[in-house]
N, C-alpha and C positions, 0 to 999 in steps of 0.2 A: 595526405592530402596534397594535390599539385599548388605549386605557389600561386597566387593570382597574379602576381607581377609578370610572371611567364606567361600567363594567358594574354594579359595585355601586350606585352612584346610581340607576340604573335599576331594578334589581331592589328596592332599599328603596322607591321611589316606586311602583313596580307593587304592591308588597305592600299598601301603603297605600293606594292606590286600589280595589284588587280588594277590599280589606274594607268599606272605605265605600261604593262605588258598584257593586260587582259587575264581573263580567268585561265584559258588554256596555255596561255604563255607564261604561266606561274606555277611551277610544280611544288609540291610540298617542300622538298629539299632547298629549292630557292627560298621559299617563305621561312625556313627555320634557320637558315644560313643568313638572311636578311635579319632575324630577331635575334641572331646570336644564340640560339638554342640547341639542343641536340634534337635530330631528327625524330628520335623514338617520343620526345615530349610532345609532339602533335597531337597523338591519340590519347593522352591522358586529358586533353581539353576538349577535342572534336571529333566527332564520329567519322567525319569524312571533309573533303575540301569544301563540297556543297554546303554541307552544316557550318562552316566557317565564312563563307560567303554569305551567308544568310545574316549570321552575326555582323558581319562588316557592313551589311546594309542598315541595320538596326541603327549601328553608330553613326552611319553616314546620314541617315533620315534624322537623327536627333541633331547633327551638326550643321542642317540645312535649315534649321530655326524655324520649322514648319509651324509651330505653336505659335508663332506672334500673329498669325492670321486669325485667332481667337482672342487676341489682346483686345478686348472691348474697349479699353481706356482710349485707344486712338482711333480716329475716324477711319471707316473702313478703305476707303479708297488710298488713303495715306498708308496703311499697313500692308495691303495688298502690293503696293509699290515698293515700299521699302524691302518686303519680303524678297521681291525678284532683285532688287538693286543689292542684297546681302548677297544673294548667289551669285550675281555678275562679279562683285568683289573677289568672291572666292576663286572664281575662274581665272579672273586677271592676276590672282596671286600665283598662279601657276602657268602662267604666261601662255594661257588657254591651251595648255597640252593634256589635260585631264578629261575634260567634259564633265557629263553627268553621268555618274556610276549606275543608276538605274537604266538610263539609255544605253550605256555601254554594254551592261549586263544583256540588257533586254535584245539588242542588235545580234550578239554573239551566241547567246545561249539558248534562244526561245524556242529553237527547233532540237536542242540537244537536252537539256535539263528541266522538266516538269516542274521540279521543286523551284528553280531559279526564275522561271518564266512566271509561276504563280505569286510568288514572293513579290517580284517586280509589279505584276499586275496590279497585286494588294495594294503595295505602296503609292502606286501612282494614282489608284482609285481613293485611297484615303487623303491624298494630298488634293484631288478634285473635290472630294467632299467639304473639306475646309476652306478651299475657295469659294466653292459655291454658297456656303454659307456667309461668308465675308460677302460676295456679290449681292447676295439677298437683302442683306444690311445696308449696302450702299444704295440699293434700288429704291428700298422702302424709304430712304431719308431724302431721296431725289439727287443724290449725289453722283449717278451711274448716268453714262452719257449713253450708252446702248440699251436698246430695249429687248435684247437676245435674251432667253432664257438664262437665268444663271447657271444652270447644271451644264448647258451646252456651251456658254461663254468659258466655264471653268475647263471642261474638258480641251476647248480650243487653246486656251492659255497654256496649258500643260502640254499639248503637244506642237505648239508655237515655240515654247520653252526649249523642250528636248531636241528639235529641230535647230534651233540657233544655237545651242550648245555644242552640237555635233558639227556644225558649219563652224564656228570659231575655232573648234579643235583641228578641225580640217585645214583652214586658213590660218591659224595661229594668229587670231584679230579678234578684236572687240567689236568689229563692225557688225556682225550678225546679230550681237546683242542689242546694239544702239539701234537697228531695224526694227528688234521686238518691242524697244520701250517707245519708238516713234507711233508704231500700229496701238502698242498697249493704250497710250495715252488718247488716241483717237477713238479708242473703244470705252475707255473707263473713266476718263477725267471730262466734267461736265465743263465746256469752256466758260469763261469769266462772264460773258455776256449773259449766257442762258442763268448762271447763278445768280447774279444781279436782278435778272427777271423775276427768277423765283421768290428772292427776297422782296421784292416790291410787292408782289401779289401775295 
């Protein structure tokens, strides 16, 4: 049986390569060299570079802490904002050079690889679903500034985030993410005066 540690080395190396050089710019030889493993070891763990990319996306999705959107112990609006703040800090950690892996793969491979395109679409849809559920909760509690349908608003936020992450990568700046949060607050957060009026009622 292949050593599990070698599989992890390959996944870690592939994640870094895909972020820095894209899918097409990362050959199997590049990945195995970065992992410090023999090239032949790749096929002991993965059927293809596409199957490896799917596993990298699995790990990436877990690392984005999307599940915090369902952590009902925290008020919905607060946990939605914390979720995006967490991802913003992750982009800042790499000085805005990486962008979002879902967006990167979608832009690069949507016309080349049905497997990757479908996996990206599935991941984005799952993210939207969790966002919409949290937005529904916020709306029911009167904590949502916008009256827009939750599913539509969730799609808008995902699309806006992906665009902001791409712009941040292009500009090597957090300014596009600051813009995202400014608009986010206008759509999501109930102004203090409105909250006070609601409590009086």
